[in-house]
FIVOVEX-657569 format. One line per 2 residues: number of its first residue (from 1); their letters; for each residue x, z, y of N, C-alpha, C. Coordinates in steps of 0.2 Angstrom, whole numbers, plus 5000, padded with zeros to 4 digits. Layout:
<sites>
NUM = A = X/Z/Y/X/Z/Y/X/Z/Y  ...
</sites>
This chain:
<sites>
1 = MS = 5445/5498/5495/5451/5500/5491/5457/5497/5493  5462/5501/5494/5469/5498/5496/5472/5494/5491
3 = AS = 5476/5489/5494/5479/5484/5489/5484/5488/5484  5487/5493/5487/5492/5497/5482/5488/5500/5476
5 = RR = 5482/5503/5478/5478/5506/5472/5476/5500/5468  5473/5495/5471/5471/5489/5467/5476/5487/5462
7 = NH = 5482/5486/5464/5487/5483/5460/5492/5488/5457  5490/5495/5457/5493/5500/5454/5501/5500/5456
9 = VQ = 5502/5500/5462/5509/5500/5465/5513/5506/5464  5519/5506/5461/5523/5511/5460/5530/5510/5464
11 = IS = 5532/5515/5467/5538/5514/5471/5544/5519/5469  5550/5516/5469/5555/5521/5467/5562/5518/5470
13 = GN = 5567/5522/5469/5574/5519/5472/5575/5522/5479  5579/5518/5482/5582/5520/5489/5577/5518/5494
15 = PD = 5574/5523/5497/5569/5522/5503/5572/5518/5509  5578/5518/5510/5581/5514/5515/5584/5508/5513
17 = GP = 5583/5506/5507/5586/5499/5505/5581/5494/5506  5583/5488/5505/5578/5482/5506/5573/5482/5500
19 = PM = 5567/5480/5501/5562/5481/5495/5564/5475/5490  5563/5477/5484/5563/5472/5478/5557/5473/5475
21 = VL = 5553/5468/5475/5546/5468/5472/5546/5464/5465  5545/5467/5460/5545/5464/5453/5538/5463/5450
23 = VH = 5537/5457/5448/5530/5456/5446/5530/5453/5439  5526/5455/5434/5526/5453/5427/5523/5447/5426
25 = GF = 5524/5444/5420/5520/5438/5418/5514/5439/5414  5511/5434/5411/5505/5434/5407/5505/5439/5401
27 = GC = 5500/5443/5401/5500/5447/5395/5504/5454/5395  5507/5455/5401/5512/5460/5402/5509/5465/5408
29 = DQ = 5513/5470/5409/5512/5474/5415/5519/5476/5418  5519/5481/5423/5525/5483/5426/5530/5486/5421
31 = GM = 5527/5489/5416/5532/5492/5411/5537/5488/5408  5536/5481/5408/5541/5477/5406/5547/5476/5410
33 = WR = 5547/5479/5415/5553/5479/5420/5558/5485/5418  5556/5490/5414/5560/5496/5413/5567/5495/5411
35 = RV = 5569/5490/5409/5576/5489/5407/5580/5486/5413  5577/5483/5418/5580/5480/5423/5579/5484/5430
37 = AP = 5573/5486/5431/5572/5489/5438/5577/5495/5440  5578/5500/5435/5583/5505/5437/5589/5503/5439
39 = AF = 5592/5498/5437/5599/5495/5439/5599/5494/5447  5593/5493/5450/5593/5492/5457/5591/5497/5461
41 = ET = 5589/5503/5458/5586/5509/5462/5591/5512/5467  5598/5511/5466/5602/5514/5471/5603/5510/5477
43 = TH = 5602/5503/5476/5603/5499/5482/5596/5496/5485  5591/5497/5482/5584/5494/5484/5578/5499/5483
45 = RV = 5574/5498/5487/5567/5501/5487/5563/5497/5482  5562/5499/5475/5560/5495/5470/5552/5496/5470
47 = VL = 5548/5491/5470/5541/5491/5470/5539/5487/5464  5535/5490/5460/5532/5488/5454/5524/5487/5455
49 = LD = 5521/5482/5452/5514/5482/5453/5511/5478/5446  5504/5479/5446/5501/5475/5440/5496/5470/5443
51 = HV = 5496/5464/5440/5491/5460/5442/5484/5463/5441  5479/5461/5444/5472/5463/5443/5470/5461/5436
53 = GA = 5468/5466/5432/5466/5465/5425/5472/5467/5420  5478/5469/5423/5483/5471/5419/5485/5478/5420
55 = GG = 5488/5481/5415/5491/5488/5416/5486/5493/5419  5489/5496/5424/5485/5501/5428/5481/5499/5434
57 = SD = 5480/5492/5434/5476/5490/5440/5469/5491/5440  5466/5491/5445/5459/5492/5445/5455/5485/5444
59 = AS = 5453/5485/5438/5449/5478/5436/5443/5477/5439  5440/5482/5442/5433/5481/5445/5433/5476/5450
61 = GF = 5439/5474/5453/5439/5469/5458/5439/5462/5456  5440/5462/5449/5441/5455/5446/5434/5451/5445
63 = TP = 5434/5445/5448/5429/5440/5446/5432/5433/5445  5430/5430/5440/5432/5423/5439/5433/5419/5445
65 = AR = 5428/5419/5449/5427/5415/5455/5433/5417/5460  5434/5423/5461/5440/5425/5466/5446/5423/5463
67 = YA = 5448/5424/5457/5454/5423/5454/5454/5416/5450  5452/5411/5454/5451/5404/5451/5457/5400/5451
69 = NL = 5462/5403/5454/5469/5399/5455/5474/5404/5456  5481/5402/5455/5486/5406/5456/5487/5409/5463
71 = TA = 5484/5405/5468/5485/5407/5475/5481/5414/5476  5476/5415/5472/5473/5422/5473/5477/5427/5471
73 = YA = 5481/5426/5466/5486/5432/5464/5492/5432/5469  5494/5427/5472/5499/5427/5478/5496/5431/5484
75 = RD = 5490/5430/5485/5487/5433/5491/5487/5441/5490  5486/5443/5483/5486/5450/5482/5493/5453/5483
77 = IV = 5498/5449/5481/5505/5451/5483/5506/5451/5490  5504/5447/5494/5505/5447/5501/5501/5453/5504
79 = EV = 5495/5454/5502/5492/5460/5504/5495/5467/5503  5498/5467/5497/5502/5473/5496/5508/5474/5500
81 = CL = 5512/5468/5502/5517/5468/5506/5516/5470/5513  5510/5467/5515/5507/5469/5522/5505/5476/5523
83 = EL = 5502/5479/5518/5500/5486/5518/5506/5491/5518  5511/5489/5514/5517/5493/5514/5522/5491/5520
85 = DL = 5520/5486/5523/5525/5484/5529/5532/5482/5526  5532/5478/5521/5538/5476/5518/5541/5470/5521
87 = TD = 5547/5470/5523/5551/5464/5525/5557/5463/5522  5560/5457/5523/5567/5456/5519/5566/5457/5512
89 = IV = 5561/5455/5509/5559/5456/5502/5563/5452/5497  5566/5455/5492/5568/5451/5486/5563/5451/5481
91 = FV = 5560/5446/5480/5554/5445/5475/5557/5443/5468  5555/5446/5463/5558/5445/5456/5551/5444/5452
93 = GH = 5550/5437/5450/5544/5436/5446/5546/5433/5439  5542/5435/5434/5543/5432/5428/5538/5427/5426
95 = SV = 5540/5421/5423/5535/5417/5420/5530/5414/5425  5523/5415/5424/5519/5413/5429/5520/5416/5436
97 = SA = 5522/5422/5436/5523/5426/5442/5529/5423/5446  5533/5419/5443/5538/5416/5447/5535/5411/5452
99 = MI = 5530/5407/5449/5527/5402/5454/5522/5406/5459  5519/5412/5456/5515/5416/5461/5520/5418/5467
101 = GV = 5526/5420/5465/5530/5422/5470/5532/5416/5475  5533/5410/5473/5534/5404/5477/5528/5404/5482
103 = LA = 5522/5404/5479/5516/5404/5483/5515/5409/5488  5517/5415/5486/5516/5421/5491/5521/5420/5497
105 = AN = 5527/5418/5495/5532/5416/5500/5530/5411/5505  5527/5406/5502/5524/5400/5507/5519/5403/5511
107 = LA = 5515/5408/5509/5509/5411/5513/5512/5415/5519  5518/5419/5517/5520/5423/5522/5528/5423/5522
109 = PE = 5531/5417/5524/5538/5416/5523/5542/5421/5527  5539/5424/5533/5543/5429/5537/5544/5436/5533
111 = RF = 5541/5437/5528/5542/5443/5524/5547/5443/5518  5548/5437/5516/5553/5436/5510/5560/5433/5512
113 = AQ = 5564/5437/5509/5571/5435/5510/5574/5431/5504  5572/5432/5498/5575/5429/5492/5570/5429/5487
115 = LV = 5570/5424/5483/5566/5424/5477/5570/5424/5470  5569/5427/5465/5572/5427/5459/5566/5425/5454
117 = LI = 5567/5419/5451/5562/5416/5447/5564/5415/5440  5561/5419/5435/5563/5420/5428/5559/5416/5424
119 = GP = 5561/5410/5422/5557/5406/5417/5551/5402/5421  5553/5400/5427/5547/5397/5431/5545/5390/5428
121 = SP = 5538/5389/5429/5536/5382/5427/5530/5380/5432  5531/5375/5436/5525/5373/5441/5520/5370/5437
123 = RY = 5521/5367/5431/5515/5364/5427/5518/5364/5420  5513/5366/5416/5515/5367/5409/5513/5360/5405
125 = ID = 5509/5356/5407/5507/5350/5404/5511/5344/5406  5514/5341/5401/5517/5335/5402/5514/5330/5407
127 = DE = 5517/5326/5411/5514/5321/5415/5519/5315/5416  5517/5310/5419/5521/5304/5419/5528/5306/5423
129 = DY = 5533/5305/5420/5540/5306/5422/5541/5314/5424  5537/5318/5420/5538/5325/5420/5537/5328/5414
131 = VG = 5542/5333/5412/5541/5336/5405/5540/5343/5407  5534/5345/5405/5531/5352/5405/5532/5356/5399
133 = GF = 5533/5353/5393/5534/5356/5387/5527/5356/5383  5522/5354/5385/5515/5354/5382/5511/5348/5383
135 = TR = 5508/5345/5378/5503/5340/5379/5496/5343/5381  5492/5339/5384/5485/5342/5386/5482/5345/5379
137 = ED = 5483/5341/5374/5480/5343/5368/5483/5350/5365  5489/5351/5367/5492/5357/5365/5489/5363/5369
139 = ID = 5488/5362/5375/5485/5367/5379/5478/5369/5377  5474/5363/5376/5467/5364/5374/5467/5368/5368
141 = GL = 5471/5367/5363/5471/5370/5357/5473/5378/5358  5478/5379/5362/5480/5386/5363/5475/5390/5366
143 = LE = 5471/5387/5371/5466/5391/5374/5460/5392/5370  5459/5387/5365/5453/5387/5360/5455/5393/5355
145 = NM = 5461/5393/5353/5463/5399/5349/5462/5405/5352  5464/5406/5358/5463/5412/5362/5456/5414/5362
147 = ET = 5451/5409/5363/5444/5411/5364/5441/5413/5357  5444/5410/5351/5441/5412/5345/5444/5418/5341
149 = DY = 5450/5419/5343/5454/5424/5339/5460/5426/5343  5458/5430/5349/5464/5432/5353/5469/5436/5350
151 = LG = 5467/5441/5346/5472/5446/5343/5476/5442/5338  5473/5437/5334/5477/5433/5329/5482/5428/5333
153 = WS = 5480/5425/5339/5484/5421/5343/5490/5425/5346  5488/5432/5348/5494/5436/5350/5499/5437/5345
155 = SV = 5497/5439/5339/5502/5440/5334/5506/5435/5332  5504/5428/5333/5508/5422/5331/5512/5420/5337
157 = MA = 5509/5420/5343/5513/5418/5349/5518/5422/5352  5516/5429/5352/5521/5433/5356/5528/5433/5353
159 = PA = 5529/5433/5346/5536/5433/5344/5539/5426/5345  5535/5420/5345/5538/5414/5347/5540/5414/5355
161 = IM = 5536/5417/5359/5538/5417/5366/5544/5421/5367  5545/5427/5363/5550/5431/5364/5557/5427/5362
163 = GR = 5556/5423/5357/5562/5419/5354/5568/5423/5352  5567/5429/5349/5572/5433/5346/5570/5435/5339
165 = PD = 5570/5430/5334/5568/5432/5327/5573/5437/5324  5579/5438/5327/5584/5443/5325/5582/5450/5327
167 = AP = 5578/5450/5332/5576/5457/5334/5568/5457/5334  5565/5458/5328/5558/5457/5328/5554/5463/5332
169 = EL = 5558/5468/5333/5554/5474/5337/5552/5471/5344  5556/5466/5347/5554/5464/5353/5548/5460/5353
171 = GE = 5547/5456/5348/5541/5452/5347/5535/5456/5346  5536/5462/5342/5531/5467/5341/5529/5470/5347
173 = EL = 5534/5471/5352/5532/5475/5358/5528/5470/5362  5530/5464/5363/5526/5459/5367/5519/5458/5364
175 = TA = 5518/5458/5357/5512/5457/5354/5507/5463/5356  5510/5469/5356/5506/5475/5357/5504/5475/5365
177 = SF = 5508/5472/5369/5507/5471/5376/5501/5466/5377  5501/5461/5373/5496/5456/5374/5489/5459/5371
179 = CR = 5490/5463/5366/5484/5466/5363/5481/5471/5367  5485/5474/5371/5482/5480/5376/5478/5477/5382
181 = SD = 5479/5470/5383/5476/5467/5389/5469/5466/5388  5465/5467/5393/5458/5465/5392/5457/5458/5391
183 = QT = 5453/5457/5385/5453/5450/5382/5450/5445/5387  5445/5447/5390/5441/5442/5395/5445/5440/5401
185 = TA = 5449/5445/5404/5453/5444/5409/5459/5440/5407  5462/5442/5401/5468/5438/5399/5466/5431/5398
187 = RH = 5461/5429/5394/5459/5423/5393/5458/5418/5399  5455/5422/5404/5454/5418/5411/5461/5417/5414
189 = FA = 5465/5422/5414/5472/5421/5417/5476/5416/5414  5475/5416/5407/5479/5410/5403/5476/5403/5405
191 = RV = 5470/5403/5406/5467/5396/5408/5470/5394/5415  5469/5399/5419/5472/5397/5426/5479/5396/5426
193 = TF = 5483/5399/5422/5490/5398/5421/5492/5392/5418  5489/5390/5413/5492/5384/5409/5489/5378/5411
195 = TS = 5484/5378/5416/5481/5372/5418/5483/5371/5426  5487/5375/5428/5489/5374/5435/5494/5369/5436
197 = DN = 5494/5366/5442/5499/5361/5444/5501/5363/5451  5507/5366/5452/5510/5368/5458/5516/5365/5460
199 = RA = 5517/5359/5457/5523/5355/5459/5524/5354/5466  5518/5352/5470/5518/5351/5477/5520/5357/5481
201 = DL = 5520/5363/5479/5521/5369/5482/5529/5370/5483  5533/5367/5478/5540/5368/5478/5543/5366/5484
203 = PR = 5543/5360/5486/5547/5357/5492/5544/5361/5499  5539/5364/5499/5536/5367/5505/5540/5374/5506
205 = ST = 5543/5376/5501/5546/5383/5501/5552/5383/5506  5553/5388/5510/5559/5389/5515/5563/5395/5513
207 = TP = 5561/5398/5507/5565/5405/5505/5570/5403/5499  5576/5405/5500/5581/5404/5495/5579/5407/5489
209 = AL = 5581/5404/5483/5579/5406/5477/5584/5405/5471  5584/5410/5467/5588/5410/5461/5583/5408/5455
211 = IL = 5585/5403/5451/5581/5401/5445/5585/5403/5439  5582/5408/5435/5585/5410/5429/5582/5406/5423
213 = QC = 5586/5402/5419/5583/5398/5414/5586/5401/5407  5582/5402/5402/5584/5404/5396/5585/5397/5391
215 = RD = 5589/5398/5386/5590/5393/5381/5584/5394/5376  5582/5388/5373/5577/5388/5368/5570/5392/5370
217 = DV = 5568/5390/5376/5562/5394/5379/5556/5389/5377  5551/5391/5373/5546/5387/5371/5541/5387/5376
219 = IA = 5541/5391/5381/5536/5391/5387/5538/5387/5392  5545/5388/5394/5548/5384/5400/5554/5381/5398
221 = PI = 5554/5375/5395/5561/5372/5392/5565/5370/5398  5572/5369/5396/5577/5368/5401/5575/5362/5406
223 = PV = 5572/5357/5404/5570/5352/5409/5565/5354/5415  5561/5359/5413/5557/5362/5418/5561/5366/5423
225 = GE = 5565/5370/5421/5570/5374/5426/5574/5369/5430  5576/5364/5427/5580/5359/5431/5575/5355/5436
227 = YV = 5569/5354/5434/5564/5351/5439/5563/5356/5445  5562/5362/5443/5561/5367/5449/5567/5367/5453
229 = HA = 5573/5367/5451/5579/5367/5455/5580/5361/5459  5578/5355/5456/5579/5349/5460/5574/5348/5466
231 = HL = 5568/5352/5465/5563/5351/5470/5562/5357/5474  5565/5363/5473/5565/5369/5477/5571/5369/5482
233 = PQ = 5569/5368/5488/5575/5369/5493/5579/5376/5492  5585/5375/5494/5589/5381/5494/5589/5385/5487
235 = ST = 5589/5382/5482/5589/5385/5475/5595/5385/5472  5596/5390/5468/5602/5391/5463/5600/5391/5456
237 = FV = 5603/5387/5452/5601/5387/5445/5606/5390/5440  5604/5395/5436/5608/5398/5432/5605/5398/5425
239 = LL = 5609/5395/5420/5607/5395/5413/5610/5401/5409  5606/5405/5407/5608/5411/5404/5610/5409/5396
241 = DA = 5614/5414/5394/5615/5413/5386/5609/5416/5382  5605/5419/5385/5599/5422/5382/5594/5417/5379
243 = SG = 5591/5418/5374/5586/5413/5371/5579/5416/5372  5574/5412/5372/5567/5414/5373/5565/5414/5380
245 = HC = 5559/5418/5381/5556/5417/5388/5556/5424/5391  5559/5429/5388/5559/5436/5392/5566/5439/5392
247 = PH = 5570/5436/5396/5577/5439/5396/5577/5446/5399  5572/5448/5403/5572/5455/5405/5571/5460/5400
249 = LS = 5568/5458/5394/5568/5462/5389/5573/5461/5383  5575/5455/5382/5579/5453/5377/5586/5453/5379
251 = AP = 5588/5452/5385/5595/5452/5387/5595/5455/5394  5593/5462/5395/5593/5465/5402/5599/5465/5405
253 = QE = 5605/5466/5402/5611/5467/5406/5613/5460/5408  5612/5455/5405/5614/5448/5407/5609/5446/5413
255 = TI = 5603/5448/5413/5598/5447/5418/5600/5451/5424  5602/5457/5424/5604/5461/5429/5610/5458/5432
257 = AA = 5615/5456/5428/5621/5454/5431/5620/5447/5435  5616/5443/5433/5614/5437/5436/5611/5438/5443
259 = IR = 5606/5443/5443/5603/5444/5449/5607/5447/5454  5612/5452/5452/5616/5455/5456/5621/5451/5459
261 = AY = 5624/5446/5455/5629/5441/5457/5626/5437/5463  5620/5435/5462/5616/5431/5467/5615/5435/5473
263 = LD = 5613/5441/5473/5612/5445/5479/5618/5446/5483  5623/5448/5479/5630/5449/5482/5633/5443/5485
265 = A = 5631/5437/5483/5634/5431/5486/5631/5430/5492
</sites>
């Protein structure tokens, strides 16, 4: 099976423009970029994809052993880029896919020109002299709740992750996205995501990066974004006025403007 078919790759925009690869976060699929991607179609070749187990991907290739860490998902990204012969890539990754983008660029630095990291976190669990936002007990409880009542967990967590109580429809959309996900695959991806520690991968990066940080983000609080900025060479940090963890949904125009300003600069 081709990498493009496996990851349900969809291409639009300017065929002569530099490629912009947009990759979704946990519990989502490529449809979550619908408010951002069209803004770049006149200037870029826009490439959307789904992680294995999400959206329109071919889940037959999923095994827990193969996808035991985030590097496996990064290899999928690199395989798509090689198959499509993409170079000078602008990679836009949300949440866990921000770190997956760093890993992909470390695997094939000659392919990537710039990274845009929305709400990145190299480690979600607090450590000595490191604030990740969660204790080990928090993460154990989160994963246990997903195991025992995934749909109930989704209905509670999605609105909190969205962080926009003034716009409940956004939380409802994220809840619906979580609930559409295959529960077995989603629980596995969540365990890999929330127990990973990729701090050592940050200083190895040679790709310039924009870090977009939201206010009041329960998944990746401001100290996490500041840590990524401090340890990721050639990085630029922008604190958005948007709140929550999903500015591409809740504040698409601000997100577009920040990305465009970075690319233009």
